[in-house]
N, C-alpha and C positions, 0 to 999 in steps of 0.2 A: 484895577484887577493886577495889572503888571507890577504895581509897586508893592501890593501885598505877595505876589509870587516871589519877587526878588528877596523880600523881608523872610520868609519862611523856608524859601528853598535853597539857601545857601550852606546847607550841611549843619552838622552838629557844632562846628565852631563860629562860623560867621552868621548862621541862621538864627532867629529870634521867634519867640511867640508873638502874636498879635495882642494888642491892648483890647480892653473889652469894647471901645469904641469902634477900633478898627475893624474886629469880628463883626460887629453890628452892619458896619457898612458894607463888608464883603459879602455877608449873607444877604443883604437886601441887593447887591449888585447880581447875586446869583439868581434870586428870585424874581427879579426884574428881567433876567435872561439879557442883561445890558453888555455881558462879554461874550467872546466867543465860546462855543463849546469846548474848543481845546483848553482855552483859559479856565472854563469853570470846572472842566474833569481834572485839568492838572493841579489846580488848586485844591479840591477834594482829595486827591491821591497823596500830593504832599503832606497835606494836614493828616491823612492816615499814618502815613509813613515817619512823621515827624512827633506824631502824638498831640492831640489837642490839650490845651491847659484848660484849667477850670474857669479862667476867664474868658476864654474863646468859647468854650461849651455853654456858659452862662449868656455872652453875646449871641451866639447863633441861636440859642434856644429862645431868648427873648424876642428877637425879631420874628421868628416862626410864629410865636404866641401872638404878638402885635398884628401880624398879617391874616391870622386865623380867624374863624367864626368861634371864639370862646365862649362856652355857655356858664350860666351861673344859675343851676337848679335850685329850687327851695327844698333842699333835703339836709340833713344833719348826719355827718359822719360818712360822708362819700368815700368809697374805695376805688381808685383807679388801678386798673390791670395795664402795667407796662409790658405788653407782649411783644416780641419783635414781629415787625410787620410782615417779614418775609417767610414767615411760617417753620414748619418742621418738615423733614424729609425722612427721617429714620424713625420717629418714635411717636407713641400715643398722644393725642391732645386732649388733656382732661380739664385744662383751664376752662372753658365754657361750662362744664358740668358742676366744677368746684365751685364756680361763680354764682351759677342758679342756685346751688344749695346756700351758700352764704346769704344771697338775697332774700331766699325762704326765711333763713333764720333771723332776718332783719337788718342786714348789712347792704345798704344801696350800693350799686356797683355800676361803674361805668367801663366799658371794654370800647377800645377803639383799634382801627387798622385799615387795611386795604387789600385788594383782590390781587393775586399773581405779581407780586413784587419781586425782585430781584434782591441780591444775587441768588439767593437760595431757591427762590419759586417753590417753597414748601406748602404746606396746608397750615394756613392761618385761622386764628380763632373766629373770625369772621365767617369764613367759609363753614366752619362746623355748625355755628349759629344759624347760619341759612339753611343748613341740610336738617336742621331741627325745626325749621318752619318760622324761624324768627326774621322779621323785617330788618336788614341791613343797610338799608339805603335811605334812610329817613334824614329830613333836613334837621339843623342842630336846633331849630326851635321845637321841632316835634319830638327829637331826643330828650330835650329838657323836660317837656310834659310827661314823657313816658317815666323818666327816672322819679319824678314826682308822683305818677300814679302807680306804677308797678314796682319801682326802686330797683330797677336794672334796665341797661339799654345799652345800644351799640352805637359808635359814631365812626362813619366812613370819612377817611382822608379826603375823598374828593369833594366831600361836602363840607367839611369843617376847615380843610386847609388847601384850598384849591391851586394855590400858587406852588406849593410843594408838589402836590400831584402833578402839576404842569410840567414839572421837570423830570419826569420819571423816565423818558426814553434817554436822556442824557445819563443818568444815574447808572440805567441799563448798560450803556456804552462802557462806563467806568469799570464795569464787572466784578467789583469788589464792595465790601460794606464800606461806608463812608461815615462822615458824622451824622448823617441825617438819621442813621440807624439807632443812635443814641439819642439824638434830639426827638424822635418820634416816640422813645419810651418814656421820656421825663418830660414833656411838654404841658402835662396837666390839661387838656382841652376842657375840662368840666369842673374846674376850680374845686377838685377834690381835697379832702383832708388827708387821705391815706394812699400810700402806693406800694405796690409790690411789683418788681421791677426783675426781669431776667438778666443775668450775666453770663456772658460767653468767655470772657477772659478776666481772669482774676486782677493782675494787674491794674485793670481800667477800673476797679471799683472804687477806690477812693475819689478819683476824679468825678465819677459817675454820682456818686452820694453827695459830694459837694456841690454839684451842679443842680442835683434834684432838690436839695436844701432850699434853694433859691427860688423855688418854682410854686410856694405856697403851702407845701404839705407840713402838716404837724408830725407825721411818723412815716418812715420809710424803710422797707424791708428789701434788700437787694438779696436774690436768691441765684446761687450758682446751680442751676436745675437742670432739668431734662434738656439735653441737646442746646444748653445755652439759654434755656426758656425758665419761665418764673414758676413751673410746677416742680416741686421736690419729688426725687424718687422713693418709693418704698424699698427697692432693691439694695440699696446702700446709704449709708449717711451721706449729706450733702452740708457744704458750708452757706453760710447766709450772714447778713449784715444787718443789723438794726439800728437806726438812727432815730433818737426819740425826741426831736425838735431842738436839741442843743447838745453842745459837747461832741465827743467823739463817737464813732459808732462801735457797736458791741457786737463782737463776733459769736454767732450761734452755729451748733452742729445740730441739724435736725436728722433724727434717726428714727425712723417709722417703726422699729422693733422695739423702743421704748413704749409704745403705744398699743403694742400687741396685735400690730397689723401684719397682714400677710405679705411678703416681698413678692414682688411680679417677677416673672422669669423672662427671659430674653425674649420668648416668643410673645408673651403678654405685654412687653413693651414697645413691641413692634408698631411701626407706623401704618398707615393705611390712608384711604380716601376719607375727605370730609364725611361722606355718608356713613362709612364705616366707623369713624369716630363719634357721629352721632348716634348711630345704633347701639353703640356700647352705652351712652349716656341714658339713652331711653330703656334699656333693660336694667341699669342700675337703679333707675326712679320706679321701674315696676316691680322691683324687689330681688333682683339678681344680686347674689353675694359672691364673694372671692377677691382675686387681686385686683380687678379694676375698679370695684367698689372701694377698696382700701386706698387706692390711690386718690379717689375723690374724696373719700373722707379725710384723709391727711391735709391735701391742699385746701378743702373747704374749711378744715379746722384752723389752719395757718392764717386764711382771709379774716375768719371770725376772730381771732386772737389780735392779730395785727390792727384791726379796726375798734379794738378794745371793748368787743363784745364779749370776751371771755378773757379770765385772768391768765390762762395759760394755754399753750398750744393742745395740750390733753383736754382740757375743759372744752375747747373749740370743737375737737373732734368728737366729743359726746354730744354736743349740741347739734353737729352735722349729722351724727347718727340717728338721733330723734327726728331731725327734720326730714330725713329719707324715710325713715320707716313710718312717721305718722301720714305719708303721702304728702306734705308740704311742697316738697321739691318738685313733685310731678305736677302739682296745681300749679307752682309759680311758672314751669315750662308751658303748661296748658294756657296759662292766663297771657303769656307773651308771645306764643307761636299763633301760626295762622291756622 
């Protein structure tokens, strides 16, 4: 680890990126906890300020996957939700509701995360699912079975990546987001075909997409969404980048007004507890209309389109609307909740 710290820590002139092999070795050292906490924290911080290269991101992620309980469910066209594990502090969390609607419309969905992770310590998607009555602590084999049976499930980090979970205290001491925040979003723990990923910092997009492209996905959408998450807002257009399995990514502008959706006000976009976010989902599935429903429609429509169940986002929104209005979304929630 000292050698790697010297390699990356010499500043913009004398420093260098690690090779893929070196990145894999460094990640193994961290996950083995074979270096001191000062060395591990220093390495993660220097990587943050240097900026990880694509080869480093791929190397780091490949080791995390190799040391995880990756599942391979017998489902076709699985969609992975790359939501930041540290959650949201300021804004509504509609990703779980949108994913349930997509699953009810025939798109199998895997969500993954962990409870109470820093640096944000916000409301993650798993906490909202738990508040909806969904079991978020199943073993990987059981998660695979649920995907095959119900078409939607949640995989907890402590279950599928215990080596990463074991260093959460060290990550807390670092106090800033590190490369793990990206690795967790792109690691593809259920061998999915499709992925939607939240993007906080636009300059990071190309690296993130290039690394995600090596994780087995057929199609990846990176969304600069609400609070740097994967949910597109209705209050303003947002930028997104679609990679179709080859070539360069295509930039999209997702504008809810083009689909006749109601823009959410600042108050309607405000965050809340996991229970409050779950209650919003339940009211929408029970028939409530308005800005919150339109947020779910937009993001469910994006998921349905991304997974190639609809030719356009607009068509995906129409399918999402029919899925809620028919009661299929509520039935899917009832099916997966206690």
